[in-house]
C-alpha positions as CSV (number, residue, x, y, z in Angstrom):
1,M,68.5,-23.2,13.9
2,K,65.4,-21.7,12.2
3,Y,64.9,-19.5,15.3
4,K,68.5,-18.1,15.0
5,K,68.0,-17.3,11.3
6,L,64.7,-15.6,12.0
7,M,66.3,-13.5,14.8
8,A,69.3,-12.6,12.6
9,G,66.9,-11.5,9.8
10,L,64.8,-9.5,12.2
11,L,67.9,-7.8,13.6
12,L,69.1,-6.9,10.1
13,S,65.7,-5.4,9.2
14,V,65.6,-3.3,12.4
15,C,69.2,-2.0,11.8
16,G,68.5,-1.1,8.1
17,F,70.9,-1.1,5.2
18,S,70.0,2.0,3.2
19,A,70.8,5.7,3.3
20,Q,71.3,7.7,6.5
21,A,69.1,10.7,7.1
22,E,70.3,14.1,8.3
23,Q,67.9,16.0,10.6
24,I,67.1,19.4,9.2
25,G,64.8,20.6,11.9
26,S,61.6,19.8,13.9
27,V,58.6,21.4,15.5
28,D,56.9,20.5,18.7
29,T,53.3,19.4,18.3
30,V,52.2,18.3,21.8
31,F,53.8,19.3,25.2
32,K,54.8,16.3,27.4
33,M,55.5,17.0,31.1
34,F,58.0,14.1,31.2
35,G,60.3,13.3,28.4
36,P,60.5,15.0,25.0
37,D,57.5,16.6,23.3
38,H,55.7,14.9,20.3
39,K,57.3,16.4,17.2
40,I,57.2,16.6,13.4
41,V,60.8,15.9,12.3
42,V,62.2,17.0,8.9
43,E,65.1,14.9,7.6
44,A,67.0,14.8,4.3
45,F,68.8,11.9,2.6
46,D,70.6,11.5,-0.7
47,D,69.6,8.6,-2.9
48,P,72.4,6.1,-2.4
49,D,72.5,4.9,-6.0
50,I,71.7,8.1,-7.9
51,T,73.9,11.1,-7.5
52,N,72.2,14.5,-7.2
53,V,68.8,13.5,-6.0
54,T,67.9,14.6,-2.4
55,C,64.7,13.6,-0.6
56,Y,63.1,15.4,2.3
57,I,60.9,13.5,4.7
58,S,58.6,14.9,7.4
59,R,57.4,12.4,9.9
60,A,55.8,12.2,13.3
61,K,58.0,11.4,16.3
62,T,56.4,10.3,19.5
63,G,57.7,11.9,22.7
64,G,57.0,11.3,26.4
65,I,58.9,8.8,28.5
66,K,58.5,5.9,26.1
67,G,59.5,8.1,23.1
68,G,62.6,9.4,25.0
69,L,63.7,5.8,25.7
70,G,63.0,4.7,22.1
71,L,60.2,2.4,23.1
72,A,57.2,4.3,21.6
73,E,55.7,3.5,18.3
74,D,55.6,6.5,16.0
75,T,52.4,7.1,13.9
76,S,52.5,6.2,10.2
77,D,52.1,9.8,9.1
78,A,54.9,11.0,6.7
79,A,55.3,13.2,3.7
80,I,58.1,13.2,1.1
81,S,59.5,15.7,-1.5
82,C,62.5,14.8,-3.7
83,Q,64.5,17.1,-6.0
84,Q,67.2,17.0,-8.6
85,V,70.1,19.0,-7.2
86,G,72.6,18.5,-10.0
87,P,73.2,16.4,-13.2
88,I,71.8,12.9,-13.0
89,E,73.2,9.9,-14.9
90,L,71.2,6.6,-14.6
91,S,73.0,3.3,-14.5
92,D,71.8,0.5,-16.7
93,K,70.7,-1.3,-13.5
94,I,68.3,1.7,-12.7
95,K,67.1,1.9,-16.3
96,K,66.2,-1.7,-16.4
97,G,64.8,-1.4,-12.8
98,K,62.6,-3.8,-10.8
99,S,58.9,-3.3,-11.3
100,Q,58.5,-3.5,-7.5
101,G,61.0,-0.7,-6.9
102,E,64.1,-0.6,-4.8
103,V,64.2,0.4,-1.1
104,V,66.6,3.4,-0.8
105,F,65.8,4.5,2.8
106,Q,64.5,2.9,6.0
107,K,63.9,4.3,9.4
108,R,62.8,2.3,12.5
109,T,59.5,3.8,13.9
110,S,58.9,1.3,16.7
111,L,61.1,-0.9,18.8
112,V,60.9,-4.0,16.5
113,F,58.2,-4.3,13.9
114,K,57.5,-1.0,12.2
115,K,59.6,0.9,9.6
116,L,59.2,4.0,7.5
117,Q,60.5,3.1,4.0
118,V,61.2,4.9,0.8
119,V,61.1,2.9,-2.4
120,R,62.4,4.3,-5.8
121,F,60.8,3.4,-9.1
122,Y,62.1,4.5,-12.6
123,D,59.4,5.6,-15.2
124,S,61.3,5.2,-18.5
125,K,58.4,6.5,-20.6
126,R,58.4,9.8,-18.8
127,N,62.2,9.8,-17.8
128,A,61.3,10.3,-14.1
129,L,62.2,8.9,-10.8
130,I,59.3,8.2,-8.4
131,Y,59.8,8.0,-4.7
132,L,57.1,6.3,-2.5
133,T,57.2,6.5,1.3
134,Y,55.1,4.3,3.4
135,S,55.0,2.7,6.9
136,D,54.9,-1.0,7.3
137,K,54.3,-3.5,10.0
138,V,55.2,-7.2,9.9
139,V,51.6,-8.1,10.7
140,D,49.2,-5.5,9.3
141,G,51.0,-3.0,7.0
142,S,49.7,0.5,6.5
143,P,47.8,2.2,3.8
144,K,49.3,5.6,4.6
145,N,51.7,6.7,1.9
146,A,53.1,9.7,0.0
147,I,54.8,10.1,-3.3
148,S,57.3,12.4,-5.0
149,A,58.4,12.5,-8.7
150,V,61.7,13.8,-10.0
151,P,61.7,14.5,-13.7
152,I,65.3,14.0,-15.0
153,M,66.2,17.3,-16.6
154,P,69.4,18.5,-18.4
155,W,71.6,20.3,-15.9
156,S,73.9,23.2,-16.8
157,K,76.4,25.0,-14.5
């Protein structure tokens, strides 16, 4: 029974539950004779809980035969930039926020164990949203990370 629960939890973590990214573009970095080239991919996603915040992520995508089949593990390299694109209203839930942050985006970067994640924090003292992106592994984790801050500003039409 424990095995079934573990597998169900693993499947849910692989599938993800947060925002979907829209690919904006990509550049090839290494030519591969067979399969797609290695790339840097630029994707955008809107914060699922806060209207009018959009984040852009650039990340490495492994090519070759394994990459084309979805079996390759992407590197942990990623960058993030988030912007206010309209008026922002924060819910009480966000204002009270968890000190550990809230996962707002996940992308599988290997067949099973590795994900690129974006976690949102609210800095009430500075009235800003902070977005941290990092790559994790079930066993080791990864120190590679990037951060973006969105100061919440008045918005006029």
